[in-house]
N, C-alpha and C positions, 0 to 999 in steps of 0.2 A: 204188650203192645207188638209185635212185628213191625219191624221199619227197614224198608229199603236204606241203604247207607253209600253214597256215593261219592262224597267227599271230606271235610274233615271229619265226618264222622267213623270213618274207616281205621283213623287213626287212635289206636287204644289208647294212649298218653290224652289225648282231647279229650275223649269221651270219658275217662273217668275226671276230666275235671267239672264235668258237667251232670254226671249222672253217678249215685251213689250205689246201685247195682244195674246191674245190664250183663249179658252174655253173648257174644256173635254166636250165630246159628249155624251161621256157614256162606258158603259164596254164593253169589247171585249174581242174575241177568235179568235187568230191566229190559224187558222189551216193549218197542212202541215211542220210547222217550230219548233223544240224544242227550251227551253232555256236551256242554256249552261254557267257555271260560268267563268271567267277568271281575269282577271285585270280588265276589265269592264263585263258587261253583253251581251252577243249575240245570237245566234241562228245556229241550225244547224237542218240538215233534219230531217223530219218525225215527229210524236208527234203534240203537240199542247202548245199555249203558252198563257196566260191571261192576259190580260193589259187594257189599255183604248184607246177610239180613242180621239186625241187630234186634234183640229181645229184652223190653224193659218195661217196669209198671208205671215210669214218670215222667210220663207226657208231658206234663205241664213243665217242666225244666226242657226237653226239648223242644216245646214250641217257645220257650224263653228264649232258646241259645239261639233259634232260628228265626226271632223276629217276628211269627205269627201275628202276634199282637197289635204290632206295625204294619205290615203289609207286607214287609221284607219278604218273606216266604209264605207259603201257603200250603196246608198240609190236607192230602188226599187221601184215599184209599183207593188199592188196586186188587186185581187177583192176584192170589200167592197161588201156584204148583208148587206143591210139597206132598212127601209124602203123608198118611192118614195120622191123626193126633198133632196137626200144624193148624195153625187158624187159617180161613180159607182168603184172606185179605192182610195185605202189607200196607203201611203206613209210606207214603212216599212225602218226601218237604220238595216242591217245585219253588224257585226264587223269581220275585217278578225281573224279568230281564232290562226292563227301564230304568229299575231302581239300582240294578247291579252291573249296566253298564254292559249288559252281554247283547250277543248277537244271537237274539232269538226271536222268532216274531211266533205268534200265537193265534189261530183263527177265532173270527167275531162268534161269540157262544149263540148264537142264531143261524150258522153255517148248519146247511143241512146235511151237507157230505163231502167227498174227496173227488177231485180227477181221477182219471184211470191210473196217472202215471204216481196217484199218490200226494200230488202236491196241490195246497189249495186252491182255488181259483183267486183271481189278484183282485177282485172285489170285496174278499172277505178277509183280507188281512190286514184290517186297519188295525194297530197297536193299542188304540185309544178307543177302539169299539167294545164298551162292556167292560164290564170290570174284570181286572187279572183273575181274579180268584174264579168267577163267574168261566172266563175261558177255557181255563186249565178244566175243571169238572165239567162241561159239554164235551170237551176234546175226549177225555178218558170215557165220556160213556159211549161214545160213537166209534173211537177208535179201539183197536185191540192193543189195549197197552197191559200189561202182566209182570210179574217179578215170579221168575222161576226158579228155585235153591238148588244149588248144586248137590246131587244126591251122596257127593263123598264126605265124611267127617261131619255128619250132622251133629247135634246137641241135642 
């Protein structure tokens, strides 16, 4: 599994504490989501985020580290723009801003679109409308969110 890492998982020492086997594939950019700080780093709609593409077969260990089972983070899949021979998609962990104390608002999962400026309509910004994972998944389905692998020094 390829994972877009943007926070603590960009640090080799931290990853070595979590995973037995991994490799950093290269630098990458996540477009359509921007970083926000809270108790731990997370993402919010819009902008872009610099990071690294991490490859491992230890999805369960990453899910445990990110607190997926407890609802702290939600693992989603985004298109991966990379040369041939790479997967078509990469996993991205998005933390629940309410649980992380982060300044981020996700549109309601039933939101049908965005305004011209790219901002969502004010009636759709309820932080409590719908489950967090559903709101993230719905946003990724309708927004142009993707991971782009930097073509230099690829593994």
